[in-house]
LUMVEX-257289 format. One line per 5 residues: number of its first residue (from 0); for each residue x, y, z of C-alpha. Coordinates in pm, whole numbers, plus 32768, in hexadecimal, padded with zeros to 4 digits. Last residue first. Layout:
! residues N
NUM> X:Y:Z  ...
! end
This chain:
! residues 304
303> 93D5:C123:8A1E  93F5:C099:8B98  9382:BF28:8AF9  9478:BF63:89B9  95A7:BFDC:8A78
298> 9561:BEA1:8B7A  9534:BDC3:8A73  96AF:BE54:89AC  9764:BE1F:8B11  96E3:BCA2:8B1A
293> 9765:BC58:89BC  98A7:BD00:8A0F  98D7:BC58:8B5C  9859:BAEB:8AB8  9978:BB40:89BB
288> 9A37:BAF8:8A99  9ACE:B988:8AA0  9A7B:B927:8934  9B06:BA4F:88AA  9C55:BA3F:897A
283> 9C79:B909:8901  9C55:B947:8795  9D40:BA85:87BE  9E15:B974:8858  9DE2:B8AD:86E2
278> 9E0E:B9F3:8631  9F61:BA6A:86F2  9FE4:B91D:86E2  9FD0:B8ED:856E  A035:BA26:8519
273> A18A:B9F4:8629  A1B8:B8B9:8540  A18D:B973:841F  A2B2:BA82:8478  A3A6:B978:84D0
268> A414:B8F3:8657  A549:B854:862B  A53F:B6FD:8750  A671:B73C:87F9  A623:B62B:88F8
263> A5F5:B707:8A43  A5BC:B859:89CD  A4D5:B7F7:889B  A444:B6E3:8901  A3F1:B788:8A62
258> A357:B8A7:89CA  A269:B7C0:88E3  A1DE:B6F7:89EA  A1D3:B813:8AC6  A0C4:B8D5:89CA
253> A049:B7A1:8950  9FCC:B76A:8ADE  9F55:B88C:8B37  9DF0:B85A:8A90  9DDC:B751:8B61
248> 9CE3:B7F4:8C5F  9BFA:B7C5:8B26  9B92:B66E:8B90  9B3F:B6DF:8CD7  99D6:B794:8C76
243> 9979:B6BC:8B5B  99A5:B593:8BE2  9892:B5EC:8CEC  9938:B61D:8E46  995D:B552:8F8E
238> 99A3:B3D9:8EDE  9ACB:B4B4:8E14  9B82:B569:8F16  9BC7:B44E:8FC4  9C3E:B383:8E64
233> 9CDC:B494:8E0B  9DC6:B472:8F7A  9DF8:B329:8F9A  9E89:B350:8E21  9F5E:B429:8E69
228> 9FD8:B3B4:8FAE  9FF1:B260:8F6E  A023:B266:8DEC  A0F2:B378:8DA5  A1A0:B3B3:8EE6
223> A1F2:B24E:8F52  A1F7:B153:8E05  A238:B260:8D2A  A356:B31D:8DDF  A3F0:B1B7:8E6D
218> A405:B16E:8CA8  A4C4:B2AA:8C7A  A596:B245:8DCE  A5C8:B11C:8CFD  A643:B17E:8BB5
213> A71A:B276:8C5A  A7C6:B160:8D50  A825:B0DC:8C0D  A749:AF82:8B54  A7FB:AF30:8A0F
208> A840:ADC3:8ABA  A6BF:ADA4:8B2A  A64B:AE49:89E0  A738:AD0D:8925  A67D:ABF2:89E2
203> A50D:AC99:89A4  A5A0:ACA8:8853  A62F:AB55:8823  A4ED:AABC:88E2  A413:AB12:87C8
198> A38D:AC87:8781  A20D:ABFE:86D6  A1BB:AAF9:877F  A2A2:AAEB:88D7  A223:ACAE:88F1
193> A0AF:AC44:8891  A0C4:AB10:89F2  A174:AC1F:8AD7  A062:AD02:8A46  9F52:AC2F:8A76
188> 9FA3:ABF6:8BEA  A00D:AD7E:8C31  9ED4:AE0C:8C0C  9E14:AD1A:8D03  9F16:ADC6:8E31
183> 9F06:AEFE:8D5A  9D86:AF3B:8DA3  9DB5:AE94:8EFD  9EB1:AFBA:8F78  9DD5:B0AF:8EBA
178> 9C6D:B059:8F5E  9D2E:B029:90BF  9DA5:B199:90C1  9C54:B1E7:9023  9B74:B13C:9141
173> 9A42:B163:90A4  9903:B243:90A9  9887:B23F:8F3D  98FC:B152:8E5A  9840:B1E1:8D2A
168> 990D:B2FF:8D23  9A83:B227:8D3E  99C6:B14F:8C09  997A:B27A:8B67  9AE6:B314:8B84
163> 9B8D:B1C7:8B10  9AB5:B1FC:89D6  9B64:B356:89B2  9CA3:B2C0:8A09  9CA1:B1BF:88D4
158> 9C14:B2A5:87EC  9DA1:B38E:885D  9E34:B243:8827  9DB5:B221:86D6  9E3C:B3A7:864C
153> 9F80:B2DA:86D8  9F77:B1CE:85F4  9F00:B28A:84F9  A011:B38D:8504  A125:B279:850F
148> A092:B1A4:8423  A0CE:B2E4:8327  A223:B335:83B1  A27A:B46D:845B  A3E8:B464:849B
143> A479:B3B2:8314  A350:B4C1:8299  A1DE:B523:82AC  A16F:B687:82BA  A017:B6AE:8212
138> 9FB1:B5B9:833A  A036:B684:8413  9F7E:B7DA:8363  9E2B:B6F5:838B  9E41:B6BD:84F8
133> 9E4E:B86B:84F4  9D16:B845:841F  9C79:B75F:8549  9CC1:B839:866E  9BE7:B95F:85A1
128> 9AE3:B869:8562  9AB3:B7F2:869E  9AA8:B92C:877C  9967:B96C:8658  98F0:B841:8701
123> 9934:B89F:885A  9890:BA19:87EE  97AA:B95A:87A3  971E:B8A0:8898  972C:B72F:88C1
118> 9600:B69D:89C4  9673:B54E:8A9B  95A8:B466:8A25  968F:B312:8AA9  96E2:B26C:897F
113> 96E1:B35D:8849  971D:B4A5:892B  9841:B41A:89F6  98B6:B387:88B0  98E7:B4C5:8824
108> 9948:B564:893B  9A70:B484:898A  9AE4:B44E:883B  9ADA:B5F5:8838  9BE2:B5DC:897D
103> 9C62:B4BB:88E2  9CF6:B5B6:87E8  9DE5:B60D:88C6  9EB0:B4E8:883C  9F13:B56E:873D
98> 9FCA:B69B:87DF  A08D:B5A4:88C8  A0F0:B4E9:87A9  A179:B61C:871C  A261:B66C:881C
93> A2ED:B4E8:882D  A34C:B4DC:86EB  A28F:B3C2:8603  A2DC:B2A0:852F  A2EB:B151:8587
88> A34E:B171:86C9  A270:B289:8723  A14D:B1D4:86CD  A1C2:B054:8720  A1A5:B14C:8847
83> A07F:B1F3:8845  9FC1:B0D9:87DA  A015:AFCF:88E3  9FD1:B0FD:89DD  9E70:B11E:8968
78> 9E1A:AF92:8962  9EA6:AEFE:8A7C  9E7F:B04D:8B58  9D19:B0F8:8B47  9C92:B001:8A69
73> 9CF3:AE78:8AD5  9D0F:AF16:8C5C  9BBF:AF88:8C32  9B38:AE6B:8BA3  9BCF:AD71:8CD8
68> 9B53:AE74:8DDA  9A12:AE70:8D3E  99EE:AD12:8D39  9A51:ACF3:8E7C  9908:AD5E:8EF1
63> 995C:AED4:8FE4  99DB:AEEC:915C  9B4A:AF0F:90A3  9C1A:ADDE:90E4  9CC9:AE45:9261
58> 9E11:AEF1:928D  9F2C:AE16:934D  9F5F:ACF6:925B  9F0F:ADBC:912D  A01D:AECD:9176
53> A178:ADC3:9140  A143:ADC4:9030  A02F:AEA3:8F5E  A125:AFC3:8EFE  A237:AF0B:8EBD
48> A179:ADE5:8DDC  A0BF:AF10:8D36  A1FB:AFD3:8CCB  A2D5:AEA5:8C7F  A1C2:AE2A:8B85
43> A1DF:AF75:8AD2  A342:AF65:8AC2  A30C:AE05:8A3F  A229:AE8C:8937  A327:AFA6:88FD
38> A438:AF05:88A3  A520:AF9F:89BD  A67B:B09F:897D  A5FF:B189:88A8  A4AA:B176:892C
33> A4EE:B1C6:8A84  A56D:B307:8A26  A43A:B334:8934  A361:B2EB:8A62  A42C:B411:8B5E
28> A3CB:B4E8:8A42  A273:B4A8:8A39  A242:B4A2:8B84  A2A1:B5FA:8B8E  A131:B660:8B0A
23> A08F:B526:8C24  A13B:B5E6:8D65  A0BA:B75B:8CD6  9F40:B6F9:8C97  9F4C:B631:8DBB
18> 9F98:B75D:8EE2  9EC1:B835:8DE0  9DA0:B72D:8E43  9E10:B73A:8FC5  9E38:B8E4:8FD2
13> 9CCB:B8F8:8F27  9C36:B7FD:9071  9CE7:B8B6:913B  9C5B:B9EC:90E9  9B20:B95E:910F
8> 9A55:B938:8FB3  9939:B9A4:8F2E  9838:B8E6:8E85  9742:B9B0:8DA7  95E9:B97E:8CFE
3> 95CA:BA41:8BC8  9479:BB2A:8BF2  9429:BBE9:8ABC  92EE:BCB5:8AD6
! end
């Protein structure tokens, strides 16, 4: 008899997971609006400065070794967003970026199997194969809007997100708002240095003069809605459920991301983009709901 362990979620927790998916989907459009005015590394630095100061003076440090906070801040924030913002700035549309970033689901599961000993299921493997077929379609359509460097950077950012999920999972019962605030504070320091080194003072000054209310409002959305609300809820859920249960809720992110980019930014929606989106989302769906199918099959076999 096949027994599959389930982790039922209350409706309230389910709605929170869906809210995060919507917030993060729209975030790609706001990121693009900000990147039109601010250089990518400086945008990262500004995001993390505003997300951590003055909050760190009122929110206690997470009750874990500070080395864990440093690791989380460098991986989940500094590295992930440096890669994703640079990728979008050198050639990646917001809609496709939102799609590729969802590979973090499978990177998270892979790393959880490798380092946390979680079990991988056959439907998770099947879902990963289907989704990567969609990513393969994107890779076959590289052009001026979707460059090879942009594709590699965003896919690497998705892998980094997967590593960050494991760090949170190992931290277990920790104040997640505190983790986000202090993680952002850790991230802002190297991002300022990297911006000075690779972008230079002149480009930073140019970004300051180019910044409009639209770009600044988009930055505020990324700081207070996407970072504080999004990551606060996300980390809270990850601390209470297995990685393989929570991360599939990002199923909605590419849908929201692609649609918001189309309607707000006027991004074209070619047939190949739709096909890639369908494959990635189908893979995520298989990963998320495959357990129900196998449980039903097992029940039928036992009944028979």
